[in-house]
N, CA, C and O atoms as a Tripos MOL2 file, in Angstrom:
@<TRIPOS>MOLECULE
protein
  224   223    56     0     0
PROTEIN
NO_CHARGES

@<TRIPOS>ATOM
      1 N           1.4080   -1.4000   -0.2370 N.3       1 MET1
      2 CA         -0.3690    0.1170   -0.0370 C.3       1 MET1
      3 C           0.4550    1.3420   -0.0890 C.2       1 MET1
      4 O           0.1850    2.3610   -0.7240 O.2       1 MET1
      5 N           1.7880    1.0640    0.8650 N.am      2 VAL2
      6 CA          2.7770    2.3550    0.7050 C.3       2 VAL2
      7 C           3.6290    3.0960   -0.2550 C.2       2 VAL2
      8 O           3.9320    4.2800   -0.4000 O.2       2 VAL2
      9 N           3.9730    1.7310   -0.9980 N.am      3 GLY3
     10 CA          4.6410    1.7230   -2.5400 C.3       3 GLY3
     11 C           3.4100    2.1320   -3.9440 C.2       3 GLY3
     12 O           3.8930    2.5620   -4.9910 O.2       3 GLY3
     13 N           2.4000    2.0150   -3.8720 N.am      4 ILE4
     14 CA          1.2270    2.3910   -4.3360 C.3       4 ILE4
     15 C           1.3670    4.1070   -4.2130 C.2       4 ILE4
     16 O           1.5670    4.6100   -5.3190 O.2       4 ILE4
     17 N           1.2980    5.1350   -3.0440 N.am      5 ILE5
     18 CA          1.4150    5.5720   -2.4850 C.3       5 ILE5
     19 C           2.0080    6.8710   -2.7630 C.2       5 ILE5
     20 O           1.7420    8.0240   -3.1030 O.2       5 ILE5
     21 N           2.7120    6.2820   -2.5220 N.am      6 GLN6
     22 CA          4.6280    6.2620   -2.9790 C.3       6 GLN6
     23 C           4.8940    7.4410   -4.5260 C.2       6 GLN6
     24 O           5.2690    8.5300   -4.9600 O.2       6 GLN6
     25 N           4.2110    5.8110   -4.8380 N.am      7 ARG7
     26 CA          4.2150    6.1750   -6.9490 C.3       7 ARG7
     27 C           3.3640    6.6340   -7.0420 C.2       7 ARG7
     28 O           2.9580    6.1850   -8.1140 O.2       7 ARG7
     29 N           2.5160    7.4160   -6.6330 N.am      8 THR8
     30 CA          1.1500    7.6980   -7.5350 C.3       8 THR8
     31 C           1.4430    9.9250   -6.6010 C.2       8 THR8
     32 O           0.6060   10.8190   -6.7290 O.2       8 THR8
     33 N           2.5460   10.0430   -5.9790 N.am      9 ALA9
     34 CA          2.7950   11.2780   -5.0570 C.3       9 ALA9
     35 C           4.0560   11.8320   -5.8210 C.2       9 ALA9
     36 O           4.4400   12.9820   -6.0350 O.2       9 ALA9
     37 N           4.8040    9.9940   -6.3160 N.am     10 GLN10
     38 CA          5.9430   10.6890   -7.5420 C.3      10 GLN10
     39 C           5.0090   11.3340   -8.4030 C.2      10 GLN10
     40 O           4.6970   12.5140   -8.5620 O.2      10 GLN10
     41 N           4.4820    9.7890   -9.1460 N.am     11 ALA11
     42 CA          3.3640   10.8550  -10.4240 C.3      11 ALA11
     43 C           3.4670   12.2500  -10.7230 C.2      11 ALA11
     44 O           4.1940   12.9260  -11.4510 O.2      11 ALA11
     45 N           2.2120   12.5470   -9.6900 N.am     12 ILE12
     46 CA          2.3770   13.8950   -9.3970 C.3      12 ILE12
     47 C           2.8590   14.9500   -9.2960 C.2      12 ILE12
     48 O           2.4030   16.0030   -9.7420 O.2      12 ILE12
     49 N           3.9390   14.7750   -8.6350 N.am     13 ASP13
     50 CA          4.9490   15.4060   -8.2970 C.3      13 ASP13
     51 C           5.9580   16.2520  -10.0830 C.2      13 ASP13
     52 O           6.3030   17.4090  -10.3220 O.2      13 ASP13
     53 N           6.1040   14.7280  -11.0480 N.am     14 ASP14
     54 CA          6.2550   14.6360  -12.3470 C.3      14 ASP14
     55 C           5.5860   15.6110  -12.9680 C.2      14 ASP14
     56 O           6.2130   16.6100  -13.3210 O.2      14 ASP14
     57 N           4.2890   15.5150  -13.1980 N.am     15 MET15
     58 CA          3.4270   15.9230  -13.4910 C.3      15 MET15
     59 C           3.2440   17.6780  -13.7960 C.2      15 MET15
     60 O           2.9320   18.3760  -14.7610 O.2      15 MET15
     61 N           3.6730   17.9150  -12.2290 N.am     16 TRP16
     62 CA          3.5750   19.0700  -11.6180 C.3      16 TRP16
     63 C           5.3060   20.0540  -12.0460 C.2      16 TRP16
     64 O           5.2910   21.2520  -12.3290 O.2      16 TRP16
     65 N           6.2440   19.4530  -12.0080 N.am     17 GLN17
     66 CA          7.3690   19.0720  -12.3090 C.3      17 GLN17
     67 C           7.2700   20.4710  -14.0890 C.2      17 GLN17
     68 O           7.3370   21.6890  -14.2590 O.2      17 GLN17
     69 N           7.0300   18.8490  -15.2230 N.am     18 SER18
     70 CA          7.1120   19.2450  -16.4470 C.3      18 SER18
     71 C           5.5450   20.1080  -16.2960 C.2      18 SER18
     72 O           4.7630   19.1730  -16.4730 O.2      18 SER18
     73 N           4.8150   21.1620  -16.1040 N.am     19 VAL19
     74 CA          4.0010   21.6370  -15.7760 C.3      19 VAL19
     75 C           4.1740   23.2740  -15.9110 C.2      19 VAL19
     76 O           4.1690   24.3060  -16.5830 O.2      19 VAL19
     77 N           4.3630   22.4400  -14.4300 N.am     20 TRP20
     78 CA          4.8580   24.1040  -13.5830 C.3      20 TRP20
     79 C           6.4370   24.7710  -13.9240 C.2      20 TRP20
     80 O           6.5270   25.9950  -13.8310 O.2      20 TRP20
     81 N           7.4560   24.1230  -14.2470 N.am     21 HIS21
     82 CA          9.1120   24.2350  -14.3710 C.3      21 HIS21
     83 C           9.5530   23.8900  -15.3730 C.2      21 HIS21
     84 O          10.7690   23.8420  -15.5550 O.2      21 HIS21
     85 N           8.3980   23.4600  -16.5610 N.am     22 GLU22
     86 CA          8.8970   23.5590  -18.1730 C.3      22 GLU22
     87 C           8.6960   25.1360  -18.4800 C.2      22 GLU22
     88 O           9.7730   25.6710  -18.7410 O.2      22 GLU22
     89 N           7.5180   26.0680  -18.5180 N.am     23 SER23
     90 CA          6.8460   26.8460  -18.3020 C.3      23 SER23
     91 C           7.4500   28.1570  -18.5550 C.2      23 SER23
     92 O           8.0820   28.6170  -17.6040 O.2      23 SER23
     93 N           7.3910   28.9330  -19.7320 N.am     24 SER24
     94 CA          7.4570   30.0980  -19.4570 C.3      24 SER24
     95 C           5.9100   30.7790  -18.9160 C.2      24 SER24
     96 O           4.7280   30.4390  -18.8680 O.2      24 SER24
     97 N           7.0810   32.3790  -18.4290 N.am     25 ARG25
     98 CA          6.3920   33.2390  -17.3000 C.3      25 ARG25
     99 C           4.5280   32.9260  -17.4190 C.2      25 ARG25
    100 O           3.7970   32.5370  -16.5080 O.2      25 ARG25
    101 N           4.0990   33.2960  -19.0360 N.am     26 GLY26
    102 CA          3.1260   33.6370  -19.6200 C.3      26 GLY26
    103 C           2.5070   32.5280  -19.5770 C.2      26 GLY26
    104 O           1.3840   32.6830  -19.0980 O.2      26 GLY26
    105 N           2.7500   31.4120  -19.8810 N.am     27 GLU27
    106 CA          2.4760   30.4610  -19.4570 C.3      27 GLU27
    107 C           1.3010   29.9910  -18.2200 C.2      27 GLU27
    108 O           0.0970   29.7340  -18.2340 O.2      27 GLU27
    109 N           2.6520   30.0530  -16.9040 N.am     28 LYS28
    110 CA          2.6860   29.7340  -15.7290 C.3      28 LYS28
    111 C           0.9970   31.0500  -15.6970 C.2      28 LYS28
    112 O          -0.1430   30.5860  -15.6980 O.2      28 LYS28
    113 N           1.2460   32.4360  -15.6760 N.am     29 VAL29
    114 CA          0.3170   33.2690  -15.6790 C.3      29 VAL29
    115 C          -1.0440   32.2940  -15.4700 C.2      29 VAL29
    116 O          -1.8190   32.0380  -14.5490 O.2      29 VAL29
    117 N          -0.8520   31.8730  -16.9990 N.am     30 VAL30
    118 CA         -2.5460   31.8260  -17.9720 C.3      30 VAL30
    119 C          -2.6430   30.2410  -16.9040 C.2      30 VAL30
    120 O          -3.8280   29.9210  -17.0010 O.2      30 VAL30
    121 N          -2.0330   29.3380  -16.1170 N.am     31 ILE31
    122 CA         -2.7870   28.0460  -15.5570 C.3      31 ILE31
    123 C          -2.8140   28.7820  -14.2050 C.2      31 ILE31
    124 O          -3.9240   28.4350  -13.8030 O.2      31 ILE31
    125 N          -2.2970   29.5880  -13.2310 N.am     32 ALA32
    126 CA         -2.7660   30.1450  -12.5010 C.3      32 ALA32
    127 C          -3.7240   30.5740  -12.5110 C.2      32 ALA32
    128 O          -4.3310   30.2160  -11.5020 O.2      32 ALA32
    129 N          -4.6770   31.6280  -13.5340 N.am     33 ILE33
    130 CA         -5.3890   32.4290  -14.0150 C.3      33 ILE33
    131 C          -6.9380   31.3720  -13.8860 C.2      33 ILE33
    132 O          -8.0150   31.5820  -13.3270 O.2      33 ILE33
    133 N          -6.1760   29.6730  -15.0520 N.am     34 VAL34
    134 CA         -7.0960   29.0570  -15.1950 C.3      34 VAL34
    135 C          -7.5120   28.1520  -13.7400 C.2      34 VAL34
    136 O          -8.6640   27.8440  -13.4350 O.2      34 VAL34
    137 N          -6.3340   27.8370  -12.9850 N.am     35 LEU35
    138 CA         -6.8760   27.2430  -12.1750 C.3      35 LEU35
    139 C          -7.7240   28.5500  -10.8350 C.2      35 LEU35
    140 O          -8.8610   28.2100  -10.5040 O.2      35 LEU35
    141 N          -7.3330   29.5210  -10.3490 N.am     36 LEU36
    142 CA         -8.2180   30.1980   -9.8460 C.3      36 LEU36
    143 C          -9.2880   30.8590  -10.5090 C.2      36 LEU36
    144 O          -9.7470   31.7750   -9.8270 O.2      36 LEU36
    145 N         -10.0360   30.6430  -12.0080 N.am     37 VAL37
    146 CA        -10.9490   31.0170  -12.1250 C.3      37 VAL37
    147 C         -11.9680   29.4400  -11.9610 C.2      37 VAL37
    148 O         -13.1660   29.1570  -11.9760 O.2      37 VAL37
    149 N         -11.0280   28.9130  -11.8510 N.am     38 THR38
    150 CA        -11.5400   27.6840  -11.8620 C.3      38 THR38
    151 C         -12.1600   27.3670  -10.6130 C.2      38 THR38
    152 O         -13.2980   26.9230  -10.4680 O.2      38 THR38
    153 N         -11.6530   27.5270  -10.0720 N.am     39 GLY39
    154 CA        -11.8260   26.9650   -8.1260 C.3      39 GLY39
    155 C         -10.7370   26.0100   -8.0650 C.2      39 GLY39
    156 O         -10.2010   25.5480   -7.0580 O.2      39 GLY39
    157 N         -10.4160   25.7180   -9.6170 N.am     40 LEU40
    158 CA         -9.0580   24.4460   -8.8560 C.3      40 LEU40
    159 C          -7.7630   24.5810   -7.7650 C.2      40 LEU40
    160 O          -6.9930   23.7750   -7.2400 O.2      40 LEU40
    161 N          -8.0130   26.5000   -7.7050 N.am     41 ALA41
    162 CA         -6.0910   25.9750   -7.3210 C.3      41 ALA41
    163 C          -6.2490   25.6630   -6.0930 C.2      41 ALA41
    164 O          -5.2170   25.1940   -5.6130 O.2      41 ALA41
    165 N          -7.9490   25.7870   -4.6900 N.am     42 ILE42
    166 CA         -8.0040   25.2550   -3.6140 C.3      42 ILE42
    167 C          -7.3320   23.8200   -3.3140 C.2      42 ILE42
    168 O          -6.3460   23.6910   -2.5890 O.2      42 ILE42
    169 N          -7.8660   22.9630   -3.8420 N.am     43 PRO43
    170 CA         -7.8650   21.3470   -4.1760 C.3      43 PRO43
    171 C          -6.5790   21.2000   -4.3610 C.2      43 PRO43
    172 O          -5.7320   21.1550   -3.4690 O.2      43 PRO43
    173 N          -6.3090   21.0840   -6.0790 N.am     44 VAL44
    174 CA         -4.6870   21.3590   -6.1930 C.3      44 VAL44
    175 C          -3.7160   21.3820   -5.4480 C.2      44 VAL44
    176 O          -3.2460   20.3930   -4.8860 O.2      44 VAL44
    177 N          -3.1080   23.0830   -5.3190 N.am     45 ILE45
    178 CA         -1.8150   22.9860   -4.6010 C.3      45 ILE45
    179 C          -1.6470   22.5140   -3.5380 C.2      45 ILE45
    180 O          -0.5440   21.9770   -3.4350 O.2      45 ILE45
    181 N          -2.5920   22.4450   -2.2070 N.am     46 PRO46
    182 CA         -2.5720   21.2720   -1.2650 C.3      46 PRO46
    183 C          -2.4440   20.3080   -1.7980 C.2      46 PRO46
    184 O          -1.6360   19.7630   -1.0470 O.2      46 PRO46
    185 N          -2.6170   19.6640   -2.5240 N.am     47 ILE47
    186 CA         -2.5320   17.7430   -3.2450 C.3      47 ILE47
    187 C          -0.8950   17.9810   -3.3910 C.2      47 ILE47
    188 O          -0.0350   17.4530   -2.6870 O.2      47 ILE47
    189 N          -0.6780   18.9490   -4.5280 N.am     48 VAL48
    190 CA          0.1870   19.5050   -4.8910 C.3      48 VAL48
    191 C           1.5120   18.7830   -3.8660 C.2      48 VAL48
    192 O           2.0060   17.6580   -3.9330 O.2      48 VAL48
    193 N           1.8210   19.9290   -2.9370 N.am     49 TRP49
    194 CA          2.0240   20.2730   -1.7440 C.3      49 TRP49
    195 C           2.9350   18.2840   -1.2160 C.2      49 TRP49
    196 O           4.0990   17.8890   -1.2800 O.2      49 TRP49
    197 N           1.4490   17.5110   -0.6930 N.am     50 ILE50
    198 CA          1.8470   16.2440   -0.0520 C.3      50 ILE50
    199 C           2.2260   16.1040   -0.8930 C.2      50 ILE50
    200 O           3.4480   16.2520   -0.8920 O.2      50 ILE50
    201 N           1.6960   15.7890   -2.0320 N.am     51 ALA51
    202 CA          2.8000   15.0130   -2.5830 C.3      51 ALA51
    203 C           4.0140   14.8180   -2.9650 C.2      51 ALA51
    204 O           4.5420   13.7320   -3.2070 O.2      51 ALA51
    205 N           4.5770   16.0990   -3.0410 N.am     52 ARG52
    206 CA          6.3000   16.1590   -2.6340 C.3      52 ARG52
    207 C           6.6500   15.5830   -1.8930 C.2      52 ARG52
    208 O           7.5710   14.7710   -1.9850 O.2      52 ARG52
    209 N           5.6190   16.0010   -0.3570 N.am     53 ILE53
    210 CA          6.9210   15.6660    0.1880 C.3      53 ILE53
    211 C           6.4000   14.0620    0.9320 C.2      53 ILE53
    212 O           6.8040   13.4250    1.9050 O.2      53 ILE53
    213 N           5.5720   13.8930    0.1530 N.am     54 ILE54
    214 CA          5.7310   12.0120    0.0990 C.3      54 ILE54
    215 C           6.5220   11.1600   -0.8870 C.2      54 ILE54
    216 O           6.9470   10.0040   -0.8750 O.2      54 ILE54
    217 N           6.5590   12.3040   -1.8520 N.am     55 ALA55
    218 CA          7.6360   11.2380   -2.7760 C.3      55 ALA55
    219 C           9.3760   11.9670   -2.6010 C.2      55 ALA55
    220 O          10.3350   11.5260   -3.2360 O.2      55 ALA55
    221 N           9.4370   12.7830   -1.9080 N.am     56 THR56
    222 CA         11.1300   13.0740   -1.1770 C.3      56 THR56
    223 C          10.7280   11.8900    0.0400 C.2      56 THR56
    224 O          11.5430   11.6070    0.9190 O.2      56 THR56
@<TRIPOS>BOND
     1     1     2 1
     2     2     3 1
     3     3     4 2
     4     3     5 am
     5     5     6 1
     6     6     7 1
     7     7     8 2
     8     7     9 am
     9     9    10 1
    10    10    11 1
    11    11    12 2
    12    11    13 am
    13    13    14 1
    14    14    15 1
    15    15    16 2
    16    15    17 am
    17    17    18 1
    18    18    19 1
    19    19    20 2
    20    19    21 am
    21    21    22 1
    22    22    23 1
    23    23    24 2
    24    23    25 am
    25    25    26 1
    26    26    27 1
    27    27    28 2
    28    27    29 am
    29    29    30 1
    30    30    31 1
    31    31    32 2
    32    31    33 am
    33    33    34 1
    34    34    35 1
    35    35    36 2
    36    35    37 am
    37    37    38 1
    38    38    39 1
    39    39    40 2
    40    39    41 am
    41    41    42 1
    42    42    43 1
    43    43    44 2
    44    43    45 am
    45    45    46 1
    46    46    47 1
    47    47    48 2
    48    47    49 am
    49    49    50 1
    50    50    51 1
    51    51    52 2
    52    51    53 am
    53    53    54 1
    54    54    55 1
    55    55    56 2
    56    55    57 am
    57    57    58 1
    58    58    59 1
    59    59    60 2
    60    59    61 am
    61    61    62 1
    62    62    63 1
    63    63    64 2
    64    63    65 am
    65    65    66 1
    66    66    67 1
    67    67    68 2
    68    67    69 am
    69    69    70 1
    70    70    71 1
    71    71    72 2
    72    71    73 am
    73    73    74 1
    74    74    75 1
    75    75    76 2
    76    75    77 am
    77    77    78 1
    78    78    79 1
    79    79    80 2
    80    79    81 am
    81    81    82 1
    82    82    83 1
    83    83    84 2
    84    83    85 am
    85    85    86 1
    86    86    87 1
    87    87    88 2
    88    87    89 am
    89    89    90 1
    90    90    91 1
    91    91    92 2
    92    91    93 am
    93    93    94 1
    94    94    95 1
    95    95    96 2
    96    95    97 am
    97    97    98 1
    98    98    99 1
    99    99   100 2
   100    99   101 am
   101   101   102 1
   102   102   103 1
   103   103   104 2
   104   103   105 am
   105   105   106 1
   106   106   107 1
   107   107   108 2
   108   107   109 am
   109   109   110 1
   110   110   111 1
   111   111   112 2
   112   111   113 am
   113   113   114 1
   114   114   115 1
   115   115   116 2
   116   115   117 am
   117   117   118 1
   118   118   119 1
   119   119   120 2
   120   119   121 am
   121   121   122 1
   122   122   123 1
   123   123   124 2
   124   123   125 am
   125   125   126 1
   126   126   127 1
   127   127   128 2
   128   127   129 am
   129   129   130 1
   130   130   131 1
   131   131   132 2
   132   131   133 am
   133   133   134 1
   134   134   135 1
   135   135   136 2
   136   135   137 am
   137   137   138 1
   138   138   139 1
   139   139   140 2
   140   139   141 am
   141   141   142 1
   142   142   143 1
   143   143   144 2
   144   143   145 am
   145   145   146 1
   146   146   147 1
   147   147   148 2
   148   147   149 am
   149   149   150 1
   150   150   151 1
   151   151   152 2
   152   151   153 am
   153   153   154 1
   154   154   155 1
   155   155   156 2
   156   155   157 am
   157   157   158 1
   158   158   159 1
   159   159   160 2
   160   159   161 am
   161   161   162 1
   162   162   163 1
   163   163   164 2
   164   163   165 am
   165   165   166 1
   166   166   167 1
   167   167   168 2
   168   167   169 am
   169   169   170 1
   170   170   171 1
   171   171   172 2
   172   171   173 am
   173   173   174 1
   174   174   175 1
   175   175   176 2
   176   175   177 am
   177   177   178 1
   178   178   179 1
   179   179   180 2
   180   179   181 am
   181   181   182 1
   182   182   183 1
   183   183   184 2
   184   183   185 am
   185   185   186 1
   186   186   187 1
   187   187   188 2
   188   187   189 am
   189   189   190 1
   190   190   191 1
   191   191   192 2
   192   191   193 am
   193   193   194 1
   194   194   195 1
   195   195   196 2
   196   195   197 am
   197   197   198 1
   198   198   199 1
   199   199   200 2
   200   199   201 am
   201   201   202 1
   202   202   203 1
   203   203   204 2
   204   203   205 am
   205   205   206 1
   206   206   207 1
   207   207   208 2
   208   207   209 am
   209   209   210 1
   210   210   211 1
   211   211   212 2
   212   211   213 am
   213   213   214 1
   214   214   215 1
   215   215   216 2
   216   215   217 am
   217   217   218 1
   218   218   219 1
   219   219   220 2
   220   219   221 am
   221   221   222 1
   222   222   223 1
   223   223   224 2
@<TRIPOS>SUBSTRUCTURE
     1 MET1         2 RESIDUE 1 A MET
     2 VAL2         6 RESIDUE 1 A VAL
     3 GLY3        10 RESIDUE 1 A GLY
     4 ILE4        14 RESIDUE 1 A ILE
     5 ILE5        18 RESIDUE 1 A ILE
     6 GLN6        22 RESIDUE 1 A GLN
     7 ARG7        26 RESIDUE 1 A ARG
     8 THR8        30 RESIDUE 1 A THR
     9 ALA9        34 RESIDUE 1 A ALA
    10 GLN10       38 RESIDUE 1 A GLN
    11 ALA11       42 RESIDUE 1 A ALA
    12 ILE12       46 RESIDUE 1 A ILE
    13 ASP13       50 RESIDUE 1 A ASP
    14 ASP14       54 RESIDUE 1 A ASP
    15 MET15       58 RESIDUE 1 A MET
    16 TRP16       62 RESIDUE 1 A TRP
    17 GLN17       66 RESIDUE 1 A GLN
    18 SER18       70 RESIDUE 1 A SER
    19 VAL19       74 RESIDUE 1 A VAL
    20 TRP20       78 RESIDUE 1 A TRP
    21 HIS21       82 RESIDUE 1 A HIS
    22 GLU22       86 RESIDUE 1 A GLU
    23 SER23       90 RESIDUE 1 A SER
    24 SER24       94 RESIDUE 1 A SER
    25 ARG25       98 RESIDUE 1 A ARG
    26 GLY26      102 RESIDUE 1 A GLY
    27 GLU27      106 RESIDUE 1 A GLU
    28 LYS28      110 RESIDUE 1 A LYS
    29 VAL29      114 RESIDUE 1 A VAL
    30 VAL30      118 RESIDUE 1 A VAL
    31 ILE31      122 RESIDUE 1 A ILE
    32 ALA32      126 RESIDUE 1 A ALA
    33 ILE33      130 RESIDUE 1 A ILE
    34 VAL34      134 RESIDUE 1 A VAL
    35 LEU35      138 RESIDUE 1 A LEU
    36 LEU36      142 RESIDUE 1 A LEU
    37 VAL37      146 RESIDUE 1 A VAL
    38 THR38      150 RESIDUE 1 A THR
    39 GLY39      154 RESIDUE 1 A GLY
    40 LEU40      158 RESIDUE 1 A LEU
    41 ALA41      162 RESIDUE 1 A ALA
    42 ILE42      166 RESIDUE 1 A ILE
    43 PRO43      170 RESIDUE 1 A PRO
    44 VAL44      174 RESIDUE 1 A VAL
    45 ILE45      178 RESIDUE 1 A ILE
    46 PRO46      182 RESIDUE 1 A PRO
    47 ILE47      186 RESIDUE 1 A ILE
    48 VAL48      190 RESIDUE 1 A VAL
    49 TRP49      194 RESIDUE 1 A TRP
    50 ILE50      198 RESIDUE 1 A ILE
    51 ALA51      202 RESIDUE 1 A ALA
    52 ARG52      206 RESIDUE 1 A ARG
    53 ILE53      210 RESIDUE 1 A ILE
    54 ILE54      214 RESIDUE 1 A ILE
    55 ALA55      218 RESIDUE 1 A ALA
    56 THR56      222 RESIDUE 1 A THR
């Protein structure tokens, strides 16, 4: 069970790295605005933080 959770957390972390760190400043702004407008920033950001903690 722990392995599944860690692999899932690693996958979320890898996805976040590819989306956020490989994006230009303009793309980051668009992503942030979309998350805020749709209300997804509230659940997405804590999930990513928790996944990064578990992945490391």
